[in-house]
C-alpha positions in Angstrom: -12.0 -8.1 30.0 -15.1 -7.5 30.9 -16.2 -11.0 30.7 -18.6 -12.4 33.6 -17.0 -15.1 36.2 -19.3 -17.6 34.5 -18.2 -17.0 31.1 -15.1 -17.3 32.2 -15.6 -20.0 33.8 -17.5 -22.0 31.3 -14.5 -21.3 28.7 -12.1 -22.9 31.4 -14.5 -25.6 31.8 -15.2 -25.4 35.5 -18.4 -26.7 35.9 -18.8 -24.8 39.1 -18.6 -20.7 39.0 -17.9 -20.7 42.6 -15.1 -23.0 41.8 -13.5 -19.8 40.1 -14.2 -17.4 42.8 -12.7 -19.8 45.1 -9.8 -19.7 43.0 -9.9 -16.3 42.4 -9.6 -15.8 46.2 -6.6 -18.1 46.4 -9.1 -20.9 48.6 -8.7 -23.5 46.0 -6.7 -24.0 42.4 -7.0 -24.9 38.8 -5.4 -27.8 36.9 -3.3 -26.4 34.4 -4.6 -27.0 31.6 -7.4 -24.3 32.6 -4.8 -21.4 34.1 -3.4 -22.0 30.5 -6.8 -21.2 29.4 -7.5 -18.6 31.8 -4.0 -17.1 30.6 -5.7 -16.6 27.0 -9.1 -15.5 28.1 -7.9 -12.8 30.0 -5.2 -12.1 27.3 -2.2 -12.4 29.3 1.2 -14.5 29.4 1.1 -17.1 31.5 3.5 -16.2 33.6 2.3 -13.1 34.9 -0.5 -15.8 37.4 3.0 -16.4 39.0 4.4 -13.2 39.8 3.4 -11.1 43.3 2.5 -8.4 41.4 0.3 -7.4 37.6 3.0 -6.2 36.2 0.9 -4.2 33.1 0.7 -0.4 32.2 -2.2 0.6 31.4 -2.5 3.2 28.5 -5.6 5.0 29.9 -7.6 6.1 26.4 -10.2 8.8 27.0 -13.3 7.4 25.7 -14.9 10.3 23.3 -17.8 7.6 22.3 -20.7 9.6 21.8 -23.4 6.8 20.3 -26.1 6.4 23.0 -26.1 2.3 22.6 -21.9 2.2 24.4 -21.6 6.0 25.8 -20.7 5.0 28.9 -20.2 1.4 28.4 -17.3 -0.9 29.1 -16.0 -1.5 26.2 -16.5 -5.2 25.1 -14.5 -8.1 25.2 -13.4 -8.0 21.6 -12.1 -4.1 21.7 -10.1 -4.5 24.3 -8.3 -7.4 22.9 -8.0 -5.9 19.9 -6.2 -2.7 22.2 -3.8 -4.8 24.2 -3.0 -7.1 20.7 -2.3 -3.1 19.5 0.1 -2.3 22.0 1.8 -5.3 23.0 2.8 -5.2 19.0 4.1 -2.1 19.3 6.5 -3.0 22.1 7.5 -5.8 20.0 8.6 -3.7 17.5 10.6 -1.1 19.2 12.3 -3.6 20.8 13.1 -5.0 17.4 14.7 -2.0 16.3 16.5 -1.4 19.3 18.0 -4.6 19.4 18.7 -4.1 15.2 19.4 -0.8 15.2 17.2 0.3 13.7 15.9 3.8 14.0 11.8 4.8 14.0 11.0 7.9 12.8 9.8 10.0 15.3 6.3 11.7 15.1 6.6 15.3 15.5 3.9 17.1 14.3 2.5 19.5 17.1 -0.4 21.5 17.4 -2.5 23.1 21.1 -6.8 22.7 21.0 -6.2 26.7 20.6 -4.4 27.4 18.0 -6.8 28.3 14.5 -8.2 24.9 12.7 -7.3 25.5 9.6 -3.8 26.1 10.3 -3.8 22.8 12.3 -5.6 21.1 8.4 -3.0 22.4 6.4 -0.1 21.3 8.4 -1.7 18.0 9.5 -2.5 17.9 5.1 0.8 19.0 4.6 2.3 15.4 6.2 0.4 13.3 2.7 2.3 13.3 -0.7 -0.5 14.8 -3.5 -0.3 11.0 -4.8 -1.8 9.8 -1.0 -5.0 11.4 -3.0 -4.8 10.8 -6.5 -7.4 8.1 -7.0 -9.8 6.8 -5.0 -8.6 3.0 -5.5 -6.2 2.0 -2.5 -6.5 5.4 -1.1 -6.4 3.2 1.6 -3.1 1.9 1.6 -1.7 4.8 0.2 -2.3 6.8 3.5 -1.5 4.1 5.8 1.6 3.6 4.1 2.2 7.6 5.0 1.5 7.5 8.2 4.2 4.9 8.8 7.2 6.7 7.0 6.1 9.5 9.6 6.4 7.2 12.5 2.5 6.2 13.4 2.1 2.6 14.0 -1.3 1.7 12.3 -2.9 -1.6 12.6 -6.9 -2.3 11.9 -9.7 -4.4 13.2 -12.9 -6.0 11.2 -13.3 -9.1 9.0 -12.1 -11.8 11.2 -14.6 -14.0 12.4 -13.7 -14.4 16.0 -13.1 -10.8 17.1 -16.2 -8.4 15.5 -16.5 -4.7 16.6 -20.0 -2.8 14.9 -18.9 1.1 14.0 -21.8 1.7 16.7 -19.2 0.4 19.1 -16.1 1.9 17.8 -14.6 4.1 14.5 -11.5 4.6 15.4 -8.8 4.9 18.2 -5.8 7.0 19.2 -3.1 6.3 21.3 -0.4 8.5 21.6 3.4 7.5 22.9 6.3 10.2 22.4 7.9 6.9 19.9 6.0 5.1 17.5 2.5 6.9 18.3 -0.6 4.2 17.2 -3.7 4.7 15.1 -6.3 2.0 15.8 -9.5 1.7 12.5 -12.5 -0.1 12.2 -12.3 -1.7 8.8 -15.1 -3.4 8.5 -16.2 -4.0 5.0 -12.9 -1.5 4.3 -14.1 -1.1 0.1 -18.3 0.0 1.4 -17.3 2.3 4.5 -13.6 3.4 2.6 -14.7 7.1 2.9 -15.6 6.8 6.7 -12.3 4.9 7.1 -9.9 8.0 6.0 -12.2 10.4 7.8 -11.8 8.6 10.9 -7.7 8.4 9.5 -7.5 12.5 9.1 -9.6 12.3 13.0 -7.4 10.3 14.8 -4.1 11.7 13.6 -5.8 15.2 15.1 -5.8 13.8 18.7 -2.2 12.4 18.0 -1.2 15.9 17.0 -2.7 17.1 20.3 -0.7 14.4 22.2 -4.1 13.2 23.4 -5.1 9.2 23.5 -9.0 8.8 22.5 -11.7 6.4 21.7 -14.0 7.4 19.2 -17.0 6.8 16.5 -19.3 8.9 14.7 -23.1 10.3 15.7 -24.1 13.0 14.0 -27.7 13.4 16.1 -26.5 14.3 19.2 -24.2 17.0 18.3 -22.0 15.9 21.2 -23.9 16.5 24.0 -23.6 13.9 25.8 -19.8 14.5 26.4 -18.2 17.3 28.9 -17.6 20.4 28.2 -13.4 19.5 28.4 -14.1 16.3 25.8 -17.0 18.2 23.7 -14.1 20.7 22.6 -11.6 18.0 21.8 -13.6 15.8 19.6 -14.9 19.2 17.8 -11.7 20.1 17.2 -10.5 17.3 15.5 -14.0 16.6 14.0 -13.1 20.1 12.1 -9.0 19.7 11.8 -9.9 16.5 9.9 -12.5 18.1 7.5 -9.9 21.5 6.7 -7.1 19.0 6.1 -9.2 16.5 3.7 -11.8 19.2 2.4 -9.5 22.3 1.8 -10.5 25.2 2.3 -9.5 27.3 -0.9 -10.2 24.5 -2.9 -13.6 24.1 -1.4 -14.6 27.9 -2.7 -13.5 26.8 -5.9 -15.6 23.3 -6.3 -18.5 25.0 -3.9 -19.8 27.1 -7.3 -20.0 24.1 -9.9 -21.3 21.0 -7.9 -24.0 19.3 -5.6 -22.9 18.1 -1.8 -23.0 14.7 -3.1 -20.5 15.3 -5.6 -18.6 17.0 -3.8 -18.1 14.4 -1.1 -17.9 12.0 -3.9 -14.4 14.0 -5.1 -13.7 14.8 -1.4 -14.0 11.0 0.2 -15.7 11.8 2.8 -19.7 11.3 4.4 -22.2 13.8 2.8 -22.5 14.6 6.3 -18.9 15.8 6.1 -19.5 18.3 3.2 -22.3 19.6 5.1 -20.8 20.6 8.2 -17.9 21.8 7.1 -19.5 23.6 4.7 -21.8 25.3 7.1 -18.5 26.6 9.4 -17.1 28.0 6.1 -20.3 30.0 5.9 -21.1 28.9 2.5 -24.4 28.0 3.7 -26.5 28.1 7.1 -27.4 26.8 9.6 -30.8 26.7 8.5 -30.0 24.9 5.2 -27.1 22.9 7.4 -29.9 21.0 9.5 -32.3 20.4 6.5 -29.9 18.9 4.8 -28.4 16.7 8.2 -32.3 15.7 7.8 -32.3 14.8 4.6 -29.6 12.6 4.3 -30.3 11.1 7.4 -33.8 9.9 6.2 -31.9 8.9 3.2 -30.3 6.5 5.3 -32.9 5.5 7.1 -34.4 4.6 3.7 -32.0 3.1 1.8 -32.2 -0.6 0.9 -30.3 -2.6 3.6 -27.3 -2.7 2.6 -25.4 -6.3 2.2 -22.7 -6.3 4.5 -19.7 -9.4 4.4 -18.0 -8.9 1.9 -14.9 -9.6 4.3 -16.4 -13.0 4.6 -15.2 -13.7 0.9 -11.1 -12.8 1.4 -8.8 -15.6 2.8 -8.6 -14.7 6.8 -4.8 -15.1 6.3 -5.3 -12.0 4.0 -7.7 -9.9 6.6 -5.2 -11.1 9.5 -2.5 -9.8 7.4 -3.7 -7.0 6.8 -5.1 -5.9 10.6 -1.5 -6.9 12.2 -0.2 -4.0 8.7 2.8 -3.9 6.9 5.3 -2.5 9.6 4.8 -5.0 11.9 4.6 -7.5 9.5 8.2 -6.5 8.2 10.1 -5.7 11.6 8.9 -9.5 12.8 10.7 -10.7 9.3 13.6 -9.3 9.8 13.9 -10.0 13.2 14.0 -14.0 12.3 16.0 -13.2 9.0 18.8 -11.7 12.0 18.1 -14.6 14.3 16.7 -11.7 17.0 13.9 -14.8 17.0 13.1 -17.6 15.9 10.5 -19.7 13.6 9.0 -20.2 16.8 8.3 -17.0 18.4 7.6 -15.5 14.5 4.7 -18.1 14.6 3.1 -16.9 18.1 3.3 -13.1 17.1 1.5 -13.7 14.6 -0.8 -15.7 15.7 -0.5 -18.4 12.4 0.7 -21.8 11.8 3.3 -22.8 9.7 2.0 -22.5 6.4 0.0 -18.4 7.1 2.9 -17.9 8.4 5.0 -18.4 5.7 2.8 -16.5 2.7 2.3 -13.7 4.9 6.0 -13.5 5.4 7.2 -15.0 2.8 4.8 -14.5 0.3 5.1 -18.6 -0.4 
């Protein structure tokens, strides 16, 4: 969990760090109350401490993060917990579906990295009805709802005071499974960062199309030079496939003649960086023009007035938590309750909520 022994001991109210080390080595004991706290801190069920071996199947996620502040560093405790929770919720959905006889849609769109990226972009775009892109308002919910329709579990992080992960650390993650693969999105201040999140959705979807599990963030200053050649190839492919899906070639050819890059970014709901690189890849602008524009946008970004984030703080924490868990997960918990597959206490534990908040999330009451 990327927690130091000293921090773990402090959270368990163990005054002497050596006592925790001795307990880990089987040379001492801690109290049952402290053991309960340890289970929460280490994000595992209490019963695991009584087993000879830890029954944890680690899901390998290739780290494609390019930001120099995070490249090669361990994931934060908050990010690890978020990934673990996403996997746990997926397992709960599958278990409930199996016991209730519900059929989960199979996501079967598969491509290879050797295919033409424009063709892959078209295939990805075809997964979404045109109504998903009809207007900017509520576009994230429409895209996520469609991903759930085609058999992808989408979960989010952002806005919860106890669980903050910056965009510098990660934008998104893709976790591939044959059944119900996962897309995890960083949605801090979603309204402010809507275009960034839209691109992340398509980037992570490109990873799933390749059957690839990945942890990513977007860093435009380094041209992916921190990544090894194979990882760079995958990340570049997913960036280009996402751009091809969001900025279809023929439409962009038509709109380029009459629109500035600022207007194109607004129209296609992506960043100016994405538009510029897409135009360069389609040979609508030269490499020199691309470099000049990227430098210009970087300067604009660095000289802009400080952005006042924190709009999530004005939203009810339970609404944030409901949004982050996702409608798919909540609907399965509700179905499991109504069919008596789980009891209400189980539902409260799964949602991590108290009674009043859980009723609002489950039933709008």
